C-alpha positions as CSV (number, residue, x, y, z in Angstrom):
1,X,0.0,0.4,0.1
2,X,1.7,3.8,-0.8
3,X,0.9,6.7,0.7
4,X,-0.9,9.4,-0.7
5,X,2.6,12.3,-1.8
6,X,1.3,14.6,1.0
7,X,1.4,12.1,3.8
8,X,4.5,11.3,2.2
9,X,6.0,14.6,2.2
10,X,5.0,15.1,5.7
11,X,6.3,11.6,7.0
12,X,9.8,13.1,5.5
13,X,9.5,16.7,6.9
14,X,9.0,15.9,10.0
15,X,11.5,13.2,10.5
16,X,13.7,15.6,8.7
17,X,13.0,18.2,12.0
18,X,13.8,15.7,13.8
19,X,16.9,15.0,12.4
20,X,18.1,18.3,13.4
21,X,18.0,17.1,17.0
22,X,15.9,19.4,18.2
23,X,12.0,18.8,19.2
24,X,8.5,20.3,20.9
25,X,7.5,17.4,22.8
26,X,8.9,17.3,26.0
27,X,8.1,13.7,26.6
28,X,10.4,12.8,23.3
29,X,13.2,14.3,25.1
30,X,16.9,12.2,25.2
31,X,14.8,9.7,22.1
32,X,16.2,8.8,19.2
33,X,15.0,8.1,15.7
34,X,15.2,4.5,13.5
35,X,18.9,4.3,11.7
36,X,16.3,2.7,9.3
37,X,14.4,5.0,7.8
38,X,12.0,4.5,6.1
39,X,12.4,0.9,6.5
40,X,11.4,0.6,9.6
41,X,8.8,-2.0,10.4
42,X,8.0,0.0,13.5
43,X,4.0,0.6,13.2
44,X,5.3,4.1,13.1
45,X,7.5,4.4,10.1
46,X,10.3,6.5,9.7
47,X,9.7,9.2,12.7
48,X,9.4,6.3,14.8
49,X,11.2,7.1,18.2
50,X,13.1,5.0,21.0
51,X,14.1,4.9,24.2
52,X,17.6,4.0,23.5
53,X,18.8,1.3,26.0
54,X,21.8,1.7,28.7
55,X,24.2,0.2,26.1
56,X,23.2,3.2,24.1
57,X,21.4,1.1,21.1
58,X,17.9,0.5,20.1
59,X,15.1,-1.3,21.1
60,X,14.1,-4.8,19.4
61,X,11.1,-3.2,17.5
62,X,8.4,-5.5,14.9
63,X,6.1,-4.6,12.6
64,X,2.4,-5.7,13.4
65,X,4.0,-9.2,11.4
66,X,6.8,-9.6,14.2
67,X,8.9,-8.8,11.5
68,X,12.7,-7.5,13.3
69,X,13.8,-4.5,12.1
70,X,17.1,-3.5,10.7
71,X,17.8,-0.7,13.0
72,X,16.8,-2.9,16.0
73,X,19.6,-3.4,18.2
74,X,21.8,-0.7,16.2
75,X,23.4,2.6,17.8
76,X,21.5,6.2,16.2
77,X,22.5,7.6,13.9
78,X,20.7,11.1,14.9
79,X,21.0,12.6,18.6
80,X,19.4,12.0,21.2
81,X,16.6,15.0,21.1
82,X,16.4,18.3,23.4
83,X,13.9,20.8,23.6
84,X,13.8,23.2,20.8
85,X,12.9,26.0,23.5
86,X,16.0,25.5,26.1
87,X,18.3,25.6,22.7
88,X,16.3,29.1,21.7
89,X,16.2,30.5,25.2
90,X,17.7,33.8,25.5
91,X,20.4,33.5,29.2
92,X,19.3,35.0,32.3
93,X,21.6,38.0,33.0
């Protein structure tokens, strides 16, 4: 099944925004993207976020049918997400 062009573009843009290492969502701080990109089998697709394991690798994740993602147990290729507002705020004087 293919996505309509607009949805695919929106997902690409969301991924590009997350790859900068910043997010506006507090719950996503410290999480990383799957390095498998569009081949990620997580139900969230290429914008799936994961909390790294203590060894720095991604946890196991699979598709609905149990197929293991190529990015599972790999080191992330993007930095852990930080809050964008924390970086853009002016330092207090």
